[in-house]
GUTOR-431381 format. One record per residue (C-alpha): x, y, z. Coordinates in steps of 0.2 Angstrom, whole numbers, plus 5000, padded with zeros to 4 digits. Example, Ala and Ser with C-alpha at 12.3 -4.5 7.8 and 13.67 -1.06 7.14 Angstrom:
BEGIN
506249785039506849955036
This chain:
BEGIN
530947814922530247684910529547524918529647344912528447234921528247354935530147384938531047534931532447514919533647524933532647394943532547274929534447294926534747254945533647104944534747034929536447074938535947014955535346854947537046824939538146894954537146894970538846904980539147074972537347144971536447054985534846954983533347044976531847024986530047094986528947174973529347304960529347444972530647364983531747314968531647494961532147564978533647444980534147474962534147664965535147644981536447544972536547674958536647824970538047734980539047704964538747884958539247954975540747844978542547914975543147884958542947954940541847904925542947844910542447844892542447664885542147604868541247434865541747314851540547404839541347574842539947644853540547754867539947754885540447824902540847694915541247694933541747544943541947524961543247404970541747304977541347244959539847354956539847484942538747584930538747624912537947784905537547844888538647994883537048104887537048044905535647924904535647754912536247614901536547474913537447404928539147324926540047204937541847134937
């Protein structure tokens, strides 16, 4: 995965969302490797959790796949299955 400032794209996304919603994502601590591991853990938990991905369309008409959990965490993927970002409710 690509890196931004030492974090993967997934790690960078977690930092943004955890900063806005630490009650949902937890506090992000440590260096890039720890952040990346925490981000991958969240991603894997969302992917493995019961529930389906749903096609959604943003206001510009671009389609994505989204999966949201009851705890407020979620993930958005591009239609080719690549990571787009975390989402929270």
